[in-house]
N, C-alpha and C positions, 0 to 999 in steps of 0.2 A: 640474526635480533630476531625476536617467536610475534606473527605477526599475531596485528588487534584483533578481536572478536566483532563481526560485526552480523546482527539480525535483524530480520525485517520482516512484512509478517501482512496480507492480504487476506478481507474476508469475505467469505463464500457468500456473499447475501444477491447475488447476480452478478450478471456478465462482465467482466472485464472489458476495461474501455482506453482508450486515444490514453487519457489521463490517467487514467493507473499507470501506461507502458511508457507515457514520456518523466511520469516522476520516478516511478518505483524500477516498474521492472529493464526500463528499456538499461538499465544501467547496472545491473546485478552482474549479468554475467560476467564486463571488464571486472568486476568487486569482487568474485568471488575465485581471483587470482592472487588479490592486493590484499585479502582477511580471510579469516578464518569465519566460513559464511556460516550462518544459520534461516532456513526460510522457511516460513512454516505457513502455513492456511489454516488459521484460525476462529479454527466454525465452533466451538464456544460461542464466541464475542457477535457468531450472527442469529445469539439465542435470542439479545438480547429486543430484534421486532418477531413482527408473526409475518414467517414463510412457510411458506407450503411443503413440507418433507418431501418429500419425490424431488425438488428445485433445489433445494439444502443439496444433497445429497450429488444431486446431478453437477453442480455447483463443483462440491469440493472436486470431483475428477478430471470435473475440465479445469480448473485452477493448476491441478497438479501435472494434468497436461501440458498446461500452458509455459510452466516453469520452466516443461524442458525440454519442449517446442521453441522457446526462448535461447537455448544453451546453459540453460541449468546442468553441473555434473553432479549426480549421483556420489560420483568414487571423489571429486572436487567440494561440495559444501554437502552439510543436512538438509531434505530437503522431506518437512511431519507436516502431520494437522497438530493439532494442539491436541484433541481428544482426545488427541493417543496416549495420551504426556502427561497425566493421573495432577503431577505436579505441577504443574498451572495451578486447575484452582486449587490449591491447596496451600500456595503458597500464596494464592489470591487473599484470602483469606486472611492469613499472615500481614499484610495488606493494608486488607480493610482496617486490621488493628488499629494500623500505626502510621494509618493518615484521621487527619481533623475530618470532623467534620461541612465546616466553611470551610476550606482550603474542596474535596469533592463539589460544592454546589458551587464552584465556579468556574467551575469547570462549562468553557459556553458549550458544547456536541448539547450539557446534556440541559443547560439553559437553552436554547432555542429549539430543546425539545418540548420542552416545559411550555415551553409560552407556544405551539402550536399543539399540543396535545395534554391535553391534560391523564390521561389514564398510559403514560409510561408506568414498563418496569421497571424497579426496583435493581436488576441488573446493568439498567443502562447507567444508574446514577455512582454503582463502585465496576463499568466498565477502565477503568485511568486504571482503576489499585489492579487489578487482571491481567492490562496491561506492562504494566513495573513489574509486575511479574512473571508477563513474560520475557520482557528483556534480561533482567535479574536475575535472574535461572541459571545464566550459564557467560556467568561475567562478562556481562559483553559492554564494549569499547565504544560502540559506533551503531548509532542508527539512520537508517539513509529516513526522510520522512516529507512531505511533503508541509507547504505553513502551516498548512490549518491542522497539520495533529502537532505542532509543535509544540505546544500544552502540555500534550500528554508524556510527552521527554520531561520534561519541566519536575512537574512532579512526578514524575518515579525520582528522579536526581534529589528530588527536597525525603522524599522517601527514607531514604537508598541514603539516608547523608541522615540522619535524620536515626535509625533504625543502629547506624553503623555506629552513633556517639554514643549511644546508650545497650548498646549489647558490644562494639571491640571492634573492629576493621572485620567486616560478613562480607558485602554485594561492594565490585564498580562501579565507580559513576558509572555512569554512555554518556556519551554527546553527539545528539541529533545532527543532525547533517540534508541540509539543505542541494537539493541538484541547481549550477549556475543556470542552469533554463531551463521552461518547461516545468520548473514545481510544482505549478500551478493550472493546468488545461480549464480553459471556462468552455461554455457551455455554445452550438452557433448560429446556436436561434434567439439566445437567451447571454451572451457576453461578459454578463451582469454578475452570471454565475456560477458557481465549479460544477464543469459538465462530470457529471454522477450516475450510477447507476441503476439508479433508484430513477430517475426525473420520471417527467413527467410525459415531458415527449421524447420520444424517436429522433423521431428526424436531430434532436438537439447532441445529440450520441452517439459517438463511432466504435460503437463495439470492435475489438480484436475479430471478432467473427464472422461483422460485417463480410459481406460478400463485396468483391471491388466493383458490378455495378452499382450497387443500394451507396458505397463510398462513394460516391461523382456524385452520385446524385443528389446527400449528403452536403458533403458541398456546395454544390452549385446552391444549393439556397440558405446557401450561411449569411444568416443579416453585417453587412458593415456598414457604413452610412453616403452620406451624399458629399464629400468634400474633396471627391473624388483626387486625394491621394494617398501612395501607402507608406508611412511615416506610427511609426513604432514609438505611439503616448498615450496615454492618459483621455482625451477626447476621440481617442479610437481607437476604443476599447474591444471591438471587431473584429479592425484593423489590424489591429498588432493580436489579436491572440492566431488570426492565421502567421502572424508573421514569426510567433513565438514558435509551430505545428509543424511551419516548415524548417525552421533551423536545424529546432531539435531533429527533423530527421533527417536532412545531411546535413548536419554536424557539422556548421557555419557557427555565425557567433549570426545576429540579431542586427549588428548592421553590416555584415554583409549580404544577408537575404534584405535590407532597404536598396543596398543598392541594383544589383541583381532584378529588380523589383520596377530600377528609374523609367522611369516612360510607358510605364503600361499599366493599366487595366485593373476594373474588382472581378471580373471575372479572368483576367488571367492570375493572378491571385490562387483566385479556388482553385482555375482549376489546374493548375502549376501543383496547388498545395494537396490537395487531391491525387494528384500522379508523387507525392514524395509517398505520401501514406499507406497505398497503391504497393508500389517496387516495395519497402523493408518489409509489408504487412501477407501480402498475399502469402511469397514462400511459407509459410510459418508458422500461416494457414491449415496450407496443404500438410503442414506437419503436425500440427496441433489436431487435424479430421482422423491421422492415420493412429495417434496414442491414445487418442477417445475411445478410437473402436474396443482398443485392448484393454477393455477394463484389468485384466490379472495382473498383467505390469507393471499395471499404476496403483494396484492393492498391493504387487511386489517392491516400487520402491515407498511405496507409506509404511511399509513395515517397518522396513530394512532405517527409513529416515530416523520411524518413530522410537529405533532399539539404539537409536545412537545418540537420538536427542536425552532418552529417562537416564543413559547412560551417567548424562551429565549434572541430569539433574536431581535424580534423586542423591546423591552425592551433594547435589550445594544443598537442596529441602535438611537433609539430615542432621549437615551442621544448624543449619536455621533451630530448628529442632530443641539442634542441643541446646545452640544460645538463648531462648527465651525462657528453655528449664523444661520442657517438656522433655518425656521420656522416651529414651530409643532401641531398639534393638541388634 
């Protein structure tokens, strides 16, 4: 039986966080055994915000190194940068022309950004269409995403269905899958908001590259509450967030985590959660630092991955161009 195709991507707009690891990267090395997997550094998407050019370049190398450090195998998976495969941008235009203005206007990410800042780029408005192109170029069946990204998978499905209805069967219709635990990791200081790369306070975020001392210090400052119980519930967002992180690191259920902390105080919860994170990230960080020091090797991985991705993407784009009536050679 032929394996399904899995596609996943991360934006190099900042250092990868514990939330990125739990919500996506943690599962990738296992997924590559069960799917024909494609993992992308979505560097074109990063241009929707104002980012320093050197920081962007450094982040791209760092993300490729992180993929490898966490066990992605370029012999088993395609690992590449979005900008190295021009077909993404080209199909993105076709997706723009297949999407209704009203659909794009309803996207939460755009609406939130517009509410906060009037000076946002057109690129942010068309972001979901480029994301749809990313996914549809490879006849993707499965897209692992966090809860907040599911809306983008839904519009991708709508666009693909509309295109297929108009031009005949062209794209596979992808489905989004959300991890059972840790789909959305919240900030340590504000557990009502998602842990974000671009947060205002570094103490709110655990970065994959944080050293052990920093990780422990940040967890000790994590916000809990005054209820003096360790239970996963809406009334205790801080405690619930720590339990989610602990269970993900230990590969146990939330219920098992609650039992482990019966009779314990919040200090125990914080330090043991921090140690669980350190135990997982510390060996990976050593590999990551070694990989980041070898840029030539990382460029080789990017080039080889782009060649494999481009082979697939070119075939799909030619098919699309023929369907819409463009002349191809």
